[in-house]
C-alpha positions as a printed Julia matrix, in Angstrom:
244×3 Matrix{Float64}:
 207.26  30.73  116.48
 207.58  34.43  117.24
 210.52  35.47  119.41
 210.07  35.84  123.15
 209.38  39.54  123.63
 210.36  39.42  127.29
 213.91  38.6   126.29
 213.96  41.61  123.98
 212.8   44.18  126.52
 214.15  44.97  129.96
 210.86  45.0   131.87
 211.12  44.28  135.58
 208.33  42.11  137.01
 209.06  43.6   140.45
 208.97  47.27  139.48
 209.0   49.37  142.64
 206.43  51.84  141.36
 203.89  49.19  140.5
 204.4   47.28  143.73
 203.44  50.47  145.61
 200.65  51.46  143.25
 199.09  48.01  143.4
 198.37  48.67  147.07
 197.22  52.17  146.23
 194.82  51.04  143.51
 193.45  48.12  145.5
 192.2   45.16  143.51
 191.84  47.09  140.26
 195.32  46.41  138.9
 195.12  42.74  139.85
 191.78  42.51  138.03
 193.33  44.13  134.95
 196.05  41.49  134.96
 193.45  38.72  135.34
 191.33  40.16  132.51
 194.27  40.33  130.12
 195.34  36.8   130.96
 191.81  35.54  130.34
 191.61  37.34  127.0
 194.94  35.77  126.04
 193.47  32.26  126.27
 192.25  31.35  122.78
 192.5   27.53  122.95
 195.03  27.68  120.11
 198.35  26.6   121.66
 200.57  28.54  119.23
 198.57  31.77  119.7
 198.35  31.34  123.46
 202.11  30.78  123.63
 202.85  33.98  121.71
 200.46  36.01  123.85
 201.82  34.57  127.09
 205.38  35.41  126.04
 204.42  38.95  125.03
 202.23  40.08  127.94
 204.41  42.41  130.04
 204.67  42.16  133.79
 204.25  45.9   134.24
 201.13  47.87  133.25
 201.89  51.62  133.31
 199.07  52.46  130.88
 196.51  50.74  133.13
 197.93  52.58  136.15
 197.33  55.91  134.42
 193.78  55.0   133.37
 192.88  53.7   136.82
 194.45  56.68  138.59
 192.72  59.24  136.38
 189.35  57.48  136.64
 189.62  57.74  140.44
 189.32  61.52  140.08
 185.61  61.01  139.48
 182.92  58.43  140.19
 183.27  55.3   138.09
 181.9   51.79  138.12
 184.76  49.43  139.13
 183.96  46.94  136.36
 183.99  49.66  133.71
 187.29  51.22  134.78
 188.94  47.8   134.95
 187.59  46.96  131.48
 188.91  50.26  130.14
 192.33  49.89  131.75
 192.49  46.36  130.33
 191.52  47.7   126.91
 194.4   50.18  126.79
 196.83  47.43  127.81
 195.42  45.06  125.18
 195.96  47.83  122.63
 199.6   48.0   123.75
 199.82  44.21  123.47
 198.51  44.36  119.89
 201.11  46.97  118.98
 203.86  44.92  120.63
 202.95  41.83  118.62
 202.82  43.82  115.38
 206.4   44.84  116.16
 207.37  41.29  115.21
 206.41  41.95  111.6
 209.67  41.99  109.58
 210.63  45.43  108.28
 212.78  46.68  105.41
 213.99  44.29  102.74
 212.7   40.87  103.78
 213.49  37.63  102.0
 210.34  35.83  100.84
 211.01  32.65  102.77
 208.4   30.37  104.29
 209.62  31.29  107.78
 209.19  35.01  107.11
 205.74  34.48  105.64
 204.66  32.53  108.71
 206.18  35.17  111.0
 204.48  38.04  109.2
 201.11  36.31  108.95
 201.16  35.21  112.59
 202.12  38.65  113.87
 199.41  40.36  111.83
 196.63  37.95  112.81
 197.51  37.7   116.51
 197.97  41.45  116.76
 194.61  42.02  115.08
 193.02  39.59  117.53
 194.33  41.78  120.38
 192.99  44.89  118.66
 189.57  43.22  118.55
 189.72  42.28  122.23
 190.79  45.8   123.14
 187.84  47.29  121.25
 185.41  44.86  122.91
 186.69  45.81  126.35
 186.44  49.53  125.58
 182.84  49.05  124.42
 181.99  47.51  127.81
 182.11  51.02  129.3
 178.9   51.81  127.44
 180.16  55.32  126.71
 180.3   56.36  123.03
 182.79  59.14  123.8
 185.19  56.64  125.37
 184.9   54.3   122.39
 185.44  57.24  120.02
 188.6   58.31  121.88
 189.81  54.72  121.87
 189.29  54.55  118.11
 191.13  57.84  117.74
 194.08  56.39  119.65
 194.17  53.42  117.3
 194.04  55.75  114.29
 196.92  57.86  115.59
 199.0   54.76  116.35
 198.41  53.45  112.83
 199.25  56.81  111.27
 202.48  57.09  113.26
 203.49  53.58  112.23
 202.86  54.2   108.54
 204.94  57.38  108.69
 207.8   55.63  110.48
 207.74  52.74  108.0
 208.05  55.22  105.15
 210.49  57.71  106.65
 212.57  55.6   109.06
 211.97  51.93  108.14
 214.99  50.67  110.1
 214.27  52.61  113.3
 212.09  51.23  116.12
 208.61  52.66  116.51
 208.29  55.48  119.06
 204.62  55.66  119.9
 204.51  54.96  123.64
 203.61  58.58  124.42
 200.42  58.22  122.35
 199.24  55.32  124.48
 200.14  57.07  127.74
 198.25  60.21  126.67
 195.18  58.26  125.62
 195.31  56.18  128.8
 194.65  59.45  130.62
 192.13  60.68  128.03
 189.86  57.62  128.16
 190.03  57.48  131.96
 189.01  61.15  132.13
 186.17  60.62  129.66
 184.91  57.64  131.63
 184.23  59.86  134.66
 183.26  62.98  132.72
 186.18  65.27  133.59
 186.06  68.64  131.77
 188.11  69.25  128.64
 190.79  71.55  130.21
 191.54  68.91  132.83
 191.57  66.12  130.24
 194.03  68.09  128.12
 196.34  68.76  131.06
 196.23  65.16  132.23
 196.91  63.9   128.72
 200.02  66.08  128.41
 201.34  65.03  131.82
 200.63  61.34  131.23
 202.63  61.3   127.99
 205.78  61.83  130.06
 204.63  60.3   133.35
 204.22  56.93  131.67
 207.92  56.78  130.95
 208.63  57.22  134.67
 206.23  54.42  135.56
 208.15  52.0   133.35
 211.4   52.6   135.25
 211.78  49.77  137.77
 214.31  51.82  139.76
 211.86  54.68  140.42
 210.1   54.77  143.79
 206.47  55.81  143.98
 207.51  59.0   145.84
 209.9   59.91  143.03
 207.22  59.19  140.45
 204.79  61.52  142.22
 207.44  64.25  142.46
 208.01  63.9   138.73
 204.28  64.18  138.05
 204.05  67.27  140.26
 206.9   68.85  138.3
 205.11  68.06  135.04
 201.9   69.65  136.3
 203.54  72.74  137.81
 202.33  74.88  134.93
 199.09  72.92  134.57
 197.14  73.53  137.8
 194.16  71.5   136.59
 196.23  68.32  136.34
 197.52  68.58  139.9
 194.46  66.68  141.08
 196.0   63.41  139.94
 199.27  64.07  141.79
 197.34  65.19  144.87
 195.2   62.06  144.81
 198.26  59.82  144.48
 200.09  61.63  147.28
 197.07  61.5   149.58
 196.46  57.8   149.03
 200.01  56.54  148.66
 201.08  53.75  151.06
 202.93  54.86  154.15
 206.65  54.1   153.83
């Protein structure tokens, strides 16, 4: 069996930011969680067990996609599908992290571990692509494919140059979480670019369980200080944030 990812990462299931943003985003975030859980049911006990152990409790990438898509007019089902897709892409990457790196002994256990991680991760990639296609927007699917290509490129480079260091590609997913959300509602390129830059750093704040939603918004406002176009997201969050 693959190791329990939850025991390897300090991810709080009661993150303050998400508990506030769940009220802000209405049912969308709950529907994302439900969608991911449904996609993780394959009727293969071993696979289902790995997926269940690896699904995080906190979905910062979905929060970014849902927040950005609220800056325009979007079909609820499509924005939920897209937010679920970006989280399934993260899940695929997380499972591929189980693949042994460096000099690995050719034991039966390592072969099973490597094969399982590759196949289950690829299953998640497939589910992510299917969900992205549900938007019915070729430009969204193209951006999603571009995100996958950049993730793969970064991983190949890290395997070659720093094989014993952990992958550092979270910023790519945060940036593309904003990009696909913006494309879904047809935001103009300058705004998409500004949102993508801000989201690359904002995502890190969203993963911090000690950060309040007010602090997260202040951080986003600081990030967008020199990017007036991207202030719309911070303004929307501040306007709709729950009353303390």
